[in-house]
C-alpha positions in Angstrom: 51.5 78.4 134.8 52.6 80.5 132.2 54.7 78.7 129.5 57.6 80.6 128.2 58.2 81.0 124.5 61.5 81.1 122.8 61.2 84.5 120.7 64.8 84.1 119.3 64.8 84.8 115.5 66.2 81.7 113.9 69.0 82.4 111.3 68.1 81.5 107.8 69.3 77.9 107.1 70.7 77.5 103.6 71.6 74.5 101.6 74.4 75.2 99.3 74.8 73.8 95.9 78.1 74.0 93.7 78.5 72.9 90.1 81.2 71.0 88.6 81.0 71.7 84.4 83.1 71.3 81.6 84.8 74.5 82.4 85.0 74.2 86.2 87.1 71.4 87.8 86.2 69.4 90.5 88.9 71.0 92.6 87.7 74.3 91.6 84.2 73.8 92.1 85.0 72.4 95.7 86.9 75.5 96.3 84.1 77.9 95.2 81.6 75.8 97.3 83.7 76.4 100.5 84.0 80.2 99.6 80.2 80.3 99.1 79.9 78.8 102.7 82.1 81.6 103.9 79.7 84.1 102.1 76.7 82.7 103.6 78.0 82.9 107.1 79.4 86.4 106.3 75.7 87.5 105.7 74.6 85.8 109.2 73.1 82.4 107.4 73.6 79.1 109.0 74.9 76.5 106.4 72.6 73.6 106.7 74.5 71.5 104.3 76.1 71.4 100.7 76.1 69.4 97.7 78.3 69.3 94.6 76.6 68.2 91.5 78.3 67.2 88.1 76.7 68.9 85.4 77.1 67.3 82.0 74.3 68.8 80.0 72.6 71.7 81.1 68.6 71.9 81.8 67.3 75.0 80.5 64.6 75.0 83.0 66.4 74.0 86.1 70.1 74.1 84.9 70.6 70.5 86.3 68.7 67.4 85.3 65.2 66.6 87.3 66.4 63.8 89.0 69.5 65.6 90.6 67.0 68.5 91.5 64.5 66.4 93.4 67.6 64.9 95.2 68.9 68.4 96.2 65.4 69.4 97.4 64.9 66.4 99.3 68.2 67.0 101.2 67.5 70.6 101.9 64.3 69.7 103.3 65.8 66.9 105.4 68.0 69.4 106.9 65.2 71.9 107.6 66.7 74.6 105.0 64.8 77.8 104.4 66.4 78.5 101.2 68.8 76.8 98.5 71.9 78.9 97.1 73.7 77.9 94.0 77.1 78.9 93.4 76.4 79.0 89.6 74.3 81.7 88.0 70.5 81.0 87.6 68.5 82.6 85.1 65.2 84.5 86.1 63.3 81.4 84.8 65.6 78.9 86.4 65.0 80.5 89.7 61.4 80.7 89.4 61.2 77.1 88.5 63.3 76.0 91.5 61.1 78.1 93.9 58.0 76.4 92.6 59.9 72.9 92.7 61.1 73.4 96.2 58.7 75.6 98.2 62.0 77.3 99.3 63.6 80.7 98.7 66.2 80.0 96.0 68.9 82.4 94.9 72.7 82.4 93.5 76.1 83.6 94.3 75.4 87.0 92.7 72.5 87.7 94.7 74.2 86.5 97.9 77.1 88.9 97.3 74.8 91.9 96.5 72.9 91.3 99.7 76.2 91.2 101.6 76.8 94.4 100.0 73.8 95.9 100.9 74.4 94.8 104.7 77.8 96.6 104.7 76.7 99.8 102.9 77.1 102.6 105.7 77.7 105.7 103.4 75.4 107.4 100.9 77.8 106.5 98.0 78.0 102.7 99.0 74.3 102.5 99.4 73.6 104.0 96.0 76.1 101.5 94.6 74.7 98.7 96.2 71.1 99.9 95.2 72.1 100.0 91.7 73.2 96.4 91.7 70.2 95.3 93.5 67.9 96.9 91.0 69.9 95.8 87.9 69.8 92.2 89.2 66.1 92.2 90.4 64.5 94.1 87.1 64.5 90.6 84.9 63.2 88.9 88.1 60.1 90.9 88.7 57.6 88.1 87.7 59.0 85.6 90.2 58.9 87.5 93.6 57.5 90.7 95.2 59.6 90.1 98.1 63.0 91.3 96.7 61.2 94.5 96.0 59.6 94.8 99.2 63.3 94.8 100.6 64.4 97.9 98.7 65.1 100.9 100.6 61.7 102.6 101.6 59.6 100.2 99.8 59.3 102.7 96.9 58.9 100.0 94.1 55.4 99.1 94.7 53.3 96.8 97.1 52.6 92.8 96.7 50.4 92.2 93.9 49.9 90.4 90.5 49.2 90.9 87.0 51.1 92.2 83.7 49.9 95.7 84.4 51.3 95.7 87.9 54.6 94.3 86.8 54.9 96.8 84.0 54.4 99.6 86.5 56.9 98.3 88.8 59.4 97.9 85.8 58.8 101.4 85.2 59.4 102.6 88.5 62.8 100.7 88.8 64.2 102.0 85.5 63.6 105.5 86.7 65.1 104.7 89.8 68.2 103.4 88.0 68.4 106.5 86.0 68.2 108.6 89.1 71.0 106.5 90.9 73.2 106.8 87.7 72.9 110.4 87.6 73.8 110.7 91.2 76.8 108.6 90.9 77.8 110.7 88.3 77.9 113.6 90.8 79.8 111.4 93.3 82.4 110.6 90.7 82.8 114.5 89.9 83.2 115.0 93.6 85.8 112.3 93.8 87.7 113.7 90.9 87.8 117.0 92.4 89.2 115.6 95.7 91.7 113.7 93.5 92.9 116.7 91.7 93.3 118.7 95.0 95.5 115.8 96.1 97.4 115.9 92.9 98.1 119.7 93.1 99.8 118.8 96.6 102.0 116.5 94.5 101.6 113.8 97.4 102.3 110.3 96.0 99.1 107.9 96.4 99.2 104.1 97.1 96.4 101.7 97.3 95.9 98.8 99.3 94.1 96.0 97.3 93.6 92.1 97.7 91.3 89.5 98.1 88.4 90.0 100.6 89.3 89.3 104.3 92.9 89.3 103.4 93.9 92.0 106.1 93.8 95.2 104.0 92.4 97.2 106.4 94.7 95.9 109.3 97.7 96.7 107.2 96.5 100.2 106.8 96.1 100.6 110.4 99.3 99.2 111.3 101.3 101.6 108.9 99.3 104.6 109.7 98.2 104.1 113.1 94.7 104.7 111.9 91.5 103.2 113.3 89.8 101.7 110.2 87.0 99.1 110.9 88.6 95.6 111.0 86.4 92.5 111.0 86.9 89.0 110.4 84.4 89.2 107.6 84.2 89.2 104.1 83.7 92.7 102.5 84.0 94.4 106.0 85.2 97.5 104.0 83.1 99.0 101.0 84.2 102.6 101.2 87.6 103.8 100.3 89.5 105.2 103.2 92.6 107.3 102.8 95.3 108.1 105.6 98.5 110.1 105.5 101.8 108.1 106.0 104.7 110.2 107.0 107.8 109.0 105.5 111.1 108.7 107.3 113.1 110.6 104.6 110.7 113.4 104.6 107.5 113.7 102.6 104.5 111.8 102.8 102.1 109.2 101.3 98.3 108.9 100.8 97.3 105.4 101.5 94.0 104.0 100.5 92.0 101.0 101.7 89.9 99.7 99.1 86.9 97.2 98.7 88.1 93.3 98.6 87.9 91.3 95.5 86.3 87.8 95.2 85.9 85.3 92.5 82.8 85.5 90.0 81.9 89.1 91.4 78.7 90.2 89.7 79.6 92.3 86.8 77.0 94.8 88.0 79.0 95.3 91.1 82.1 95.9 89.3 80.2 98.6 87.2 78.5 100.0 90.3 81.8 100.1 92.2 83.9 102.0 89.5 83.9 105.1 91.7 85.2 103.2 94.4 87.8 101.0 92.5 89.0 104.2 90.5 91.0 105.1 93.8 93.2 101.9 93.0 93.3 102.9 89.4 94.6 106.6 89.9 97.4 105.1 92.5 101.0 105.6 92.1 101.9 102.2 93.7 99.7 99.3 94.7 99.9 97.0 97.7 98.6 93.9 97.1 97.9 91.9 100.3 97.7 88.1 100.2 96.5 85.7 102.9 99.4 83.4 103.9 97.0 81.1 105.7 94.5 80.5 102.8 95.2 77.5 100.6 93.5 79.3 97.7 95.9 82.3 97.9 97.5 82.2 94.4 93.9 81.8 93.0 92.9 85.0 94.9 95.9 86.7 93.7 95.0 85.9 90.1 91.5 87.1 90.7 92.6 90.5 92.1 94.9 91.0 89.4 92.1 90.1 86.8 90.1 93.0 88.4 92.9 95.4 88.6 93.3 95.0 84.8 89.5 95.4 84.3 89.6 98.8 85.8 92.8 99.8 84.3 95.2 99.5 87.1 96.8 96.3 85.8 100.2 98.0 84.8 100.8 100.1 88.1 103.8 99.2 90.1 103.1 97.0 93.1 104.4 95.6 96.3 103.1 92.2 97.2 102.8 91.7 101.0 101.7 88.2 102.4 100.1 88.7 105.7 99.2 86.5 108.7 102.6 84.4 108.4 102.2 84.3 112.2 99.9 81.3 111.4 102.7 79.4 109.6 105.6 77.2 110.7 109.0 77.3 109.3 108.5 74.9 106.6 105.3 76.6 105.5 107.4 80.0 105.4 109.7 78.4 103.2 107.3 77.1 100.7 105.6 80.5 100.7 108.8 82.2 100.0 109.0 80.1 96.7 105.5 80.6 95.7 105.7 84.4 96.2 109.2 85.4 95.3 110.1 88.9 96.3 106.9 89.1 98.5 107.0 91.0 101.9 106.0 88.4 104.7 104.2 90.4 107.2 102.0 89.8 110.4 99.6 92.4 111.8 99.2 90.5 114.8 102.7 89.9 115.8 104.1 93.0 114.1 106.4 90.7 112.1 107.5 92.5 108.7 105.6 95.8 109.1 108.7 98.0 109.4 110.2 96.4 106.2 106.9 97.0 104.5 107.1 100.7 105.3 110.8 100.7 104.1 109.6 98.8 100.7 107.1 101.5 100.4 109.8 104.4 100.8 112.1 102.5 98.2 109.5 101.8 95.5 108.2 105.5 95.6 112.1 106.8 95.0 112.8 104.0 92.4 112.0 106.4 89.7 113.5 109.4 91.4 116.4 111.2 89.6 119.4 113.0 91.4 119.3 116.6 90.5 121.1 119.8 91.4 118.9 122.8 91.3 119.1 126.4 92.3 115.6 127.8 93.4 115.5 131.8 93.7 113.6 133.2 96.5 110.8 134.2 94.3 110.1 130.7 94.0 110.6 129.4 97.5 107.3 127.6 97.6 109.4 124.9 95.5 112.1 124.5 98.1 109.2 123.7 100.5 107.9 121.0 97.7 111.1 119.5 97.6 111.6 119.2 101.3 108.3 117.7 101.3 108.5 115.1 98.7 112.3 114.7 97.5 115.2 113.2 99.2 117.5 116.1 99.9 121.3 115.0 99.8 122.6 118.5 100.3 121.2 122.0 100.6 123.0 125.5 100.7 121.7 128.8 101.1 122.9 132.5 100.0 121.2 135.8 99.6 119.6 135.3 96.3 118.3 131.7 96.5 118.6 128.0 97.8 120.8 125.3 95.8 119.9 121.8 96.6 121.3 118.4 95.5 118.2 116.1 95.8 116.5 112.8 94.4 113.3 114.0 92.8 110.2 111.7 92.1 109.6 111.3 88.5 105.9 112.6 89.1 107.3 116.3 89.8 110.9 116.4 88.0 109.6 118.4 85.1 108.8 121.3 87.4 112.5 121.6 88.4 113.8 121.4 84.6 114.2 125.1 84.4 116.0 125.2 87.7 118.8 122.7 87.0 122.3 123.9 87.6 124.2 123.4 84.0 121.0 121.7 82.8 122.5 118.5 83.9 121.9 115.8 86.3 124.3 115.4 89.0 
């Protein structure tokens, strides 16, 4: 009788290690370790177990003491783990030493996030950005493993081998590819800048939806614009910015852009690599900051997002805070939430609660800097009348044989265009 064999590919089992240091409290270390588990699961890994270690004196070779290292290895092997993932950054030397000690794959939070980004990259732009981050990370780690190189697209960075000459050849190939990618990304940025200038010529206001990963940004975009942007209950489900037009109730429209989510301790290489994507937020007139009401770390996540926004030059932009997923809260929790986030809009994409109010808040935010003018536009400049009808709030409009007179609230970004046409040169 033929014996049937299970051919199912087993998910990688990862043992997670968090670190409490003189700069990281136990509470924060616990929170980061919990988030590391979420990141691992997002990549399809099975969490075999976890351990939080107290690091008093850093061991240059292993980051932690040899006794605790042996304890971690024993615990990981007892749970049949395939890998050990550290929440704390490891140097290339430390990573090599851990792999020799354990006989398992060993990597840190940065490499895990890079791998997640690599699995989510769908467009050429996103793939280039991820590849750049991968190569920047792997370059100083050439000596410890050729496995990482074999995972690169097309295997173009050399086959398995050993010896200093081989490593140097691979290093040159990687450095060459890094240069090529940076040049390609320059072209991407130029193309994006051209697209941005086209939108600016249309004088259409722009808002960017920002927030911590998995807070519900894409869901909010879909709810407001009736779009069909990919929505998944995964970290970093959205890597490429998606822009949709939102028609406003008082006339005019808004371009609303979904952006990549933020996360604590995002590898700096990824921040740099994703500048072209994050620039969409920096170039916006308004930010819609989405916060997950159901997450106990919501305030920490909010601070992380604000920190990244400052880094990309978007820290001073006006914003609306929308706290999502309030359908998961009871009345008492909502009351606490209102005190934690004063002025925030409470919304639920699932139930539809607060979406209409968020729409109104967007309109009010866009018109808050608008001035009320009385202008007279001659027929020879009738295109300006069309612009006002599209972007301004018109209070009164009169037409005669020579032109059009309008009393309207004009957004600050286009107000200077109408200075020559003010009636009496004064605001109404």
